[in-house]
N, C-alpha and C positions, 0 to 999 in steps of 0.2 A: 599084103599087110593092110588091113583098112585105114582111111583116113582118122576115123574116131579113134581107133587106137594110137596112132602117129601123134595126134594133137593131145591125148590125154598123157602119153608116156612124156612129151616134151614139158605139159603143163607141169608135172610132178617134179620134174628133173630142175626146171626153173624155179619153182616153188621153193624147193630144197634149197637153192641157192640163196634164194631172198629172205627166208626165215631168219637164218642166224645173221645175213648181214644187216637185216632190219633191226634186229635186237642190239648187236654191237655198235651200230651207226646212232641209233635213235634212242634205244631204252638204256642201254648200259652209261651213258654219259650223266643221264641224270642220276642212275644209283651210285656213281662214282662220284659225284657232286655232293650227294645226300651224307657220302663218307667223308666228305670235306677235302678230296683232293681240288687243288688248283686249276684255274682254266686252263693255264699254260698246259698242267701237267697231262689234262682230259686232250687237249689239242694236241699234245704231242705223239698221243698214241695213233694219229692218223697216219703216222710213218709205216705201222704195222699193217697197213692196207694195200704196200708197196707190191705184193704177189699181183695184185690186178692189173697194175703197169706192166710187170715184168712178164707176163704169163707166154707171151710171144718166145721167148727162150727157150721153153720147154716143151713148147706144141708141136714140135718136130717129132719128139720122144714119144708122146700120146698117139700122134698120127702112124706112126711107123711099128710098134711093139704091142704085142698082145691085141686083144679085141676091144672094141668101147664096151661092149659087156662086162668084161674083166675089169676095165676100168672104172665103169659105173659103179658097179656093184662094191668093187674093193672102197673107191673114193665114199659113197653113200654110208658102207657100213664103217669106216673110221669115224665120220663126222658124226654119225648116231653113238658110237662109242663114247666120243669125245663128249657130246651132251650129257650121256650118263654119268660119266668121271666128274663134268661139272657140279654135277648135283651133290656130290660127295665134299665140296671145297668149301670151307667158311670163308666168305666174301670178306669179312673183316680182317682177317690175317691171312688172306692169301692172294692178294692182288697180283704178287709176281707170278703166280701160277694162270690167273685169267689173264694176263697180258700175254703169256706165252700162248694160251688157249687161243686167245684172237688172231695171233700170227698164223697158227698152225689152221684154224677154220677158214682164214683167207688164203692160206696156200692150198689147203684141200677144194675148196669152193672155186677158186681161180683155176685150178687144173680141171676139176669136172666141167666148169664151163668151157673148156677147149674141147674136151671129149662130147659135150653136148653141142656144141655148134656144130662140128664135124658131123656128128649121127643126124643132125638136121639138115644140114646141106645135103646129105646121101638119101635121107628119107624123103624129103619132100619134093615132090614135083613141081615144075615151075608154077603151075596153077595152085599149087598149096600153100607157096612159099609166103603169101601175103596174108594170108588168115595165121600160117603158123608163126609169122613173126609178131601179129598181135598177139598170140597165145604167148608166146616167150616175154614179150614186155609185160603183158597184163599179171601172168602167172607170177614173174619175178616182184612187179610191185604187190601183188597180193601177198606174197611171203614177207614183203619188209611190212606191210602193215600190220599183220599177222606178230611179226617178231618185234617190231616196236611199239605196238598198241596193245594187243592182246596179251602177250607174254609179261608187259609190264602190268597190267591189269592182274593177272594171275599170282605175280609176286606180291602186289600190295594185298591181296587177297589170303595167298597159302605159302609165301615164302620163297627162296632161293632154290631150295630142292624141287618144290614141285612146279616149279617153272620151267626147269630144264628136264625134270621127267614129261613135261607137257611138250618140249620140244622134240624129245627124242619118239615122242609117239608120233608126232605128226611126221617126222624124216622116215620113219618105219613105213607109214603110209605111204609114201611118195616112192619107197623103194620096190614096191609091190610089182607094177609095170615092168620094171627093169628085168624082172625074173621070165619073162615071156620073151626077151629078146633072143635070138638064134643063137645057141653056143657056138657054132660052128663058124659065125661071121670071121673073115678074113681081115687082118689088118688092114686099114684104109688105103694105103700106100704100097702093099704088097710089092708090086710090080717095080716100083723104082726106090727100093730102101735103101737109104745111104748108111753109112757106117762110121764108128769113131769121131775122127773131128768133123766130118760133113754131116752128121747127122746134129751135132751141137751148131752147127754154122747154116742148116737146111734154111732156117727164117730169113736168113740173107739173102739166100740163092732165089727164095719166091718172091723177096723184096725187088728183085732186081730183073723179074719177067717182064717181057715188054708191056708197057702200058699201066704197070701197078704203081709206081711212083707216081704218075701223074693223077691217078685214080684217087690215091692217098691224098695230095693235094686239095682234091676239088671235093670229096666227102667232107674233109676238115674246113674247109670253105662252107660249106653249105651249114655246117652248125655252129661256127665259130660266133656269130652276132649274137645267136639265141643264147649260147653259153656263158658269153659276156654280160649281158643283162641280166641272166638267172643269177651268176656269182651278186649281184648287187642286189637282188631283191630282198632278201633278210634285213640286210642292214637299214635299206631304204624306209621298209616297214617300221623297224623299232623308231628311226630317226623320225618320220612322220607320226610318231606317237601312238602306233597300236601298242597293246601289252603283249607281254610274252606269250600271255595263254592264248590270245586272238591270232597272234602270229603262227602259233603250234596248229591251231584250228585250219587257220587258212593255207597255211603251207603243208600241213599234214593230213588231216582227215578230207578237206575239201581238195587238196591238190592232188592227192593220191587217188581220190574218186575220180577226178578229171582225167588224171593220167590212165586210169584204166579203160575210160570211155575214150580218149584219143588213140590209145593202142588199137580198140576195136575199129576204129574209123580209119586208121592208116592202112591196116590190113586189110579193111574191106575195099578200101580204094585201090591199094594195090593190086588185090585180086579184080575186082571187077572193072575199071577201068584201065589198068597195064600201068608199068612203071612211070613211063614219062609224063602224062597226065597226072598220076599222082603225087609225084616229087614236084611239080611244078604247082600245082593247088595247095598241097602241104606246106610248100616253101613259101608261098605269097600268104596263106592265111598264118603260117607261124610270125612272118614279118611284120602282117597286121596286126597281131596280138601283141608285138612289140612298141607300136604307135600307142598303146594305151598307158605305157609305163612313161612315155613322153608326156601325155596329158597329166598324169599323175605328179610329175617331177613340176609342173607349171602349178598345179595346186594339190600340195600334200595333204593339206585338211578335209581333202572329200575322201572318206575311208571306203564309202560304198566303191567309187572309181577304183581303189586299190584291189577291192576284193574282186572285182570284175575284171581288171587285168590280170590277177593271178589266176582267176580260173580258165580265161581264154589261153594264158600260156601255159598251162600245165596240158589243155586239153589239144591247143592246136600244135604245141611245141611237141607232144606224144605222140600225135598222129605222122607227124614230118619225120620223127625219130623211126617210127615202126617201118614207114615206105621207103626211110634210107636204108635200115638194117636188112631190107627185101633186095634191094638192089644190091647189097654187099654180099648177100648169100650167091646170088646170081653169078656174083664175078670171081667167087671161089670155087678152084677146082676140086672136083669130088674127091681126087687122088690125093689130094692135099688139103684137104676141107678143115680141117681144124688150124693148121698153120696158117692157112690164108685168110678165114675168117677171123681170127685171132690177130693178127697182123693189123687189118684194117680196125678191128675195135678198140685195141691199143692205141693207134693212130688217133682215134679220136679222145681217147682218154688223155693222151698228152696235149691236145689241142684244147679240152675243155679245160686244164689246168691252165694252161699260157692264156687263155681267154678268161679265164678268173683273174690272174695277175695284172692283164693289161685292166681288165674293169675296174678293178682296185686303184692302179695309180691312175688311171683317167678320172676316175671318180673324184679322187684328191685334187685332182689340178684341175677339173672342169666343173665338178660338180654333177650332181645326179642328172640334171637335163642335158647336159652334153656327153655324159657317158651312154645315156639311153639311147641319145639321138643318133649315135656314133654306131651303137649296137644294132640298132635298126637299118640304118645303112649297109651295115657289112652285112647282116643277115639277106637283105634284098638282093646284094652283089655276089652274095654267096650262092643263092638259089640261081640267080643268071648265069654265072660260071659253071656251076655243076651242070646244068641244060646243054649250053653252048659246047662246052667242053666234050659232054658225050657225044653230042650231034654232030661233031668234028671227028669223031673216034679216038678222042684221047682218053683211053680206058682199056683194060684186058681184052682181047680178042673175043672172050666167053659172052662180054655184054652185047655182042652186035645184033643177035637175035632176042635177047633178053629186054634191050631198052625200049623197042616200039612194042614189046609186047603186049596183047591184049588177051587174058585169060579167058574170060567168061563169055 
């Protein structure tokens, strides 16, 4: 299987996840507000994204039953059908159906993510994982841009039905590469297939594997400070006097573009320099980018500095994320690929939520300067902890070769 096909397949699959997610998280709140829903009601819809945090519970089922081709074709077709069905719903009178669809889309997309991550771990060689994770993050962000921006533009021009038919058309295109996956692919972990209650709790057994718990703590520490600062950026921009339109441009268009560039940078560094140098360099640069927010907190009226800080954060934080995802893929056992990678990804989701809560509490107590300052410190300490921890062998045994690996 050629590298070009692998990257094209993964690009399509991750774009297919990002497209509806971008619409539901960025475009739909605008449309709901236009219909007169309160901010509280719109915010409460965030609970419908819970499948993304809980997908580790059913990840063993995806790993141990059927083939990935079956899972991906079935899930993609259901998502496509859901988009077509939504084109027939009247938004003015169908809010309950829309929220039900939001929950269903999140369930399908999060399950597809488990199957796709497991496929990526098995398909990509160590040398391909850096660029592959760049494709992963970049395609997902591109899908979010299309879903949150282009589809909203289509709605403004042509209405609700046309918008969802366009979504369905793009999802159909991303389905094509899946058709060329081998039909006779065996389940990922056929040799050790648990049954019954063991299958339901297989994620717990994977979490108890030697070194996994320590590795979870290290990767969460690596991103905690960055996530804490990121959670405060939107409110800080508003309090600094930026208009909502300008915030949308800086965090949306410019931020997404820089995130795409950061994904490419992180993937290239992990491939060209190896895991350890990439994680150190990206971690240091990620921490340095947060220092710009500390400077902004000293002078909130300098909007040009805020633009620079946001650009650096998205670019360098995106690079650090891809370098980290590459290492997470190295740590995943190919025979339990979907479960292992999903556990690590969900741990970061939970850590990000906790970081956001801590950032808000600290911001209220110490102001933006104190919150950004501590975020920067935690980011630097997290980078140091990850490097020292893995240097001393505090991680899965699979990382013994990958950590110092240089693929170029």
